[in-house]
C-alpha positions in Angstrom: -101.2 -98.4 -72.4 -102.5 -101.9 -72.0 -106.2 -102.3 -71.2 -107.1 -105.0 -68.7 -110.4 -106.7 -69.3 -112.1 -108.3 -66.3 -114.9 -110.8 -66.8 -117.0 -111.8 -63.8 -117.8 -115.5 -63.8 -120.8 -116.6 -61.8 -120.4 -119.9 -59.9 -121.9 -122.9 -61.6 -125.5 -123.4 -60.7 -125.9 -126.4 -58.5 -128.1 -129.3 -59.5 -131.1 -128.3 -57.4 -133.2 -131.1 -58.8 -130.8 -133.8 -57.8 -130.6 -132.3 -54.3 -134.4 -132.3 -54.0 -134.6 -135.9 -55.1 -131.9 -136.9 -52.5 -133.7 -135.2 -49.7 -137.0 -136.6 -50.8 -135.6 -140.1 -50.8 -134.1 -139.7 -47.4 -137.3 -138.2 -46.0 -139.2 -141.1 -47.5 -136.9 -143.7 -45.9 -137.2 -142.0 -42.5 -141.0 -142.0 -42.8 -141.1 -145.7 -43.7 -138.8 -146.5 -40.7 -141.1 -144.6 -38.3 -144.2 -146.3 -39.7 -142.4 -149.7 -39.6 -141.6 -149.2 -35.9 -144.9 -147.6 -34.7 -147.5 -149.4 -36.8 -147.4 -152.6 -34.7 -147.9 -150.5 -31.5 -151.0 -148.7 -32.8 -152.3 -152.0 -34.3 -152.0 -153.6 -30.9 -153.7 -150.7 -29.1 -156.6 -150.2 -31.4 -157.3 -153.8 -32.7 -155.6 -156.5 -30.6 -156.0 -155.1 -27.1 -159.8 -154.5 -27.3 -160.3 -158.0 -28.7 -158.4 -159.5 -25.7 -160.0 -157.5 -23.0 -163.4 -158.1 -24.4 -163.0 -161.8 -24.0 -162.0 -161.9 -20.4 -165.4 -161.0 -19.1 -166.8 -164.2 -20.7 -163.9 -166.4 -19.7 -165.0 -170.1 -19.1 -162.5 -170.5 -16.3 -164.1 -169.6 -12.9 -161.9 -166.7 -11.9 -163.8 -166.3 -8.6 -162.0 -169.5 -7.5 -158.5 -168.1 -8.0 -156.4 -168.9 -5.0 -154.9 -166.3 -2.6 -151.7 -164.6 -3.5 -150.5 -165.4 0.1 -149.5 -168.9 -0.9 -146.0 -170.2 -0.3 -145.2 -169.9 -4.0 -146.1 -166.2 -4.1 -144.1 -165.5 -1.0 -140.9 -166.8 -2.7 -141.4 -164.8 -5.9 -139.5 -161.6 -6.6 -139.7 -159.1 -9.5 -136.3 -158.0 -10.7 -135.1 -155.7 -13.5 -132.1 -156.4 -15.8 -129.6 -153.8 -17.2 -131.9 -153.2 -20.2 -134.8 -152.3 -18.1 -136.7 -155.6 -18.7 -138.4 -156.9 -15.5 -139.1 -160.6 -14.9 -140.1 -163.0 -12.2 -137.5 -164.8 -10.1 -137.7 -166.9 -6.9 -135.7 -167.5 -3.8 -136.6 -171.2 -4.0 -135.4 -172.2 -7.6 -135.5 -176.0 -7.2 -138.5 -177.6 -5.4 -137.1 -180.3 -3.1 -140.1 -182.6 -3.2 -140.8 -184.3 -6.6 -144.4 -184.8 -7.6 -145.8 -188.1 -6.6 -147.9 -188.0 -9.8 -145.4 -187.8 -12.7 -142.2 -186.4 -11.1 -140.3 -183.3 -12.2 -138.5 -183.9 -15.5 -135.6 -181.7 -16.5 -137.4 -180.5 -19.6 -140.3 -181.1 -21.9 -141.6 -179.8 -25.2 -144.5 -177.7 -26.3 -146.3 -177.5 -29.7 -148.8 -174.8 -30.7 -150.1 -175.5 -34.2 -151.7 -172.1 -34.7 -148.4 -170.3 -34.0 -146.3 -172.8 -36.0 -144.4 -173.8 -32.8 -143.4 -177.4 -33.0 -141.6 -179.3 -30.2 -140.1 -176.2 -28.6 -137.9 -176.9 -25.7 -139.1 -176.0 -22.2 -136.6 -176.3 -19.3 -138.2 -177.1 -16.0 -137.9 -174.9 -12.9 -136.0 -172.2 -14.9 -136.2 -168.4 -15.0 -134.1 -168.3 -18.1 -135.8 -168.2 -21.5 -133.3 -166.8 -24.0 -132.1 -170.2 -25.3 -135.3 -172.1 -24.5 -138.7 -171.5 -22.9 -138.7 -171.2 -19.2 -141.0 -173.2 -16.8 -141.3 -171.1 -13.7 -139.9 -172.9 -10.5 -142.4 -174.4 -8.2 -145.4 -174.3 -10.6 -147.1 -177.5 -11.7 -145.6 -179.9 -14.2 -148.0 -180.3 -17.2 -150.6 -182.9 -16.4 -150.6 -182.1 -12.7 -153.2 -180.3 -10.7 -152.1 -176.7 -10.6 -150.8 -174.1 -13.0 -147.9 -174.9 -15.2 -146.4 -171.5 -16.1 -144.2 -171.0 -19.2 -142.5 -167.7 -20.2 -141.1 -166.8 -23.7 -139.7 -163.8 -25.5 -141.5 -161.5 -28.0 -140.2 -159.0 -30.6 -141.7 -156.7 -33.2 -144.2 -158.7 -35.2 -142.2 -158.1 -38.4 -139.4 -160.3 -36.8 -141.6 -163.1 -35.4 -139.9 -166.4 -35.6 -141.4 -169.6 -34.2 -138.0 -171.3 -34.2 -136.1 -168.5 -32.5 -136.4 -168.5 -28.7 -135.8 -164.7 -28.5 -139.0 -164.2 -30.7 -141.0 -167.4 -30.2 -144.0 -165.9 -28.3 -144.4 -162.8 -30.5 -147.7 -164.0 -31.9 -149.1 -165.2 -28.5 -152.0 -162.7 -28.8 -153.3 -164.6 -31.9 -154.4 -167.5 -29.7 -158.2 -167.7 -29.3 -160.6 -169.7 -27.2 -160.5 -173.3 -28.4 -157.0 -173.3 -29.8 -154.9 -176.4 -29.1 -151.6 -176.6 -27.2 -149.7 -179.9 -26.9 -147.2 -180.8 -24.2 -144.9 -183.8 -24.4 -143.5 -184.9 -21.0 -141.2 -187.9 -21.4 -143.2 -189.2 -24.3 -146.6 -188.7 -22.6 -148.8 -186.2 -24.5 -151.0 -183.7 -22.7 -153.5 -181.7 -24.7 -154.7 -178.3 -23.5 -157.3 -176.0 -24.9 -157.1 -172.2 -24.7 -159.7 -170.7 -22.3 -158.9 -167.0 -22.4 -156.2 -164.3 -22.5 -155.7 -161.2 -20.5 -153.2 -158.3 -20.1 -151.5 -157.8 -16.7 -149.0 -155.5 -15.1 -145.3 -156.8 -15.1 -145.4 -157.0 -11.3 -148.7 -159.1 -11.1 -147.5 -162.4 -9.5 -151.0 -163.7 -9.2 -150.7 -165.1 -12.7 -148.3 -167.8 -11.3 -150.9 -169.2 -8.9 -153.3 -172.1 -9.5 -156.4 -171.0 -11.3 -158.7 -173.2 -9.2 -158.3 -175.8 -6.4 -158.6 -178.8 -8.7 -157.8 -177.3 -12.1 -155.0 -178.6 -14.4 -154.0 -175.5 -16.2 -151.2 -174.2 -18.4 -150.4 -170.5 -18.6 -148.2 -168.9 -21.3 -146.7 -165.4 -20.8 -144.8 -162.9 -22.9 -144.3 -159.1 -23.1 -146.7 -156.8 -24.9 -147.1 -154.8 -27.0 -144.6 -157.0 -29.0 -141.2 -155.4 -29.0 -141.8 -153.6 -25.7 -142.0 -154.7 -22.1 -144.6 -152.4 -20.6 -147.3 -155.1 -20.1 -147.6 -158.8 -20.1 -150.1 -161.1 -21.9 -151.0 -164.4 -20.3 -152.9 -167.1 -22.1 -154.7 -169.6 -19.8 -155.5 -173.1 -21.0 -157.0 -176.2 -19.4 -156.2 -179.9 -19.8 -158.7 -181.9 -21.8 
């Protein structure tokens, strides 16, 4: 009678160490990605924002003289939201019909901000588009005129800031401080502005478009903050020197 011998073979032991290393690496990558995305936000909230709001109280520009929001410009302004949820200003009167008697309304001009490494960036006049250039809001003053020349640009996460990319050009706008220089070139004529103060406003606050004072010659720059989001706006106000 034949005797059958059965031998039980246990399954091969998996390489537990390799698995642990794999999961450890993946966890590390995930943690780095989260920190990469969230660190700019917390840096903004705890370091940049207090610095900006602290300067507004001592702003050299006389804010008590800000003109009423009931002006013709304000009445024509609307706040709209695109498919991505980004809100921006637009107007029912995109092209002012009366050219300025002072220097006219050129189709475009350039802006240079040495501290932000922005050099001869293109600004299209009376435009609410700023994906391929900076936008000068319709109806606001042309640089050099009495009034408030208002320019809007995009921002992204600080890690992707690029002074030559119009979709990221104003990412470092919060780095501007009182006394920093801004240069505008309108048809070969140079206008130099000096930063007066910065402040954070709600996306629906159209008062930032209005003249700062009855006789002031101001330039206002605006972008979204915290960089990479669109929950608030930063405006940097400067005066002609």
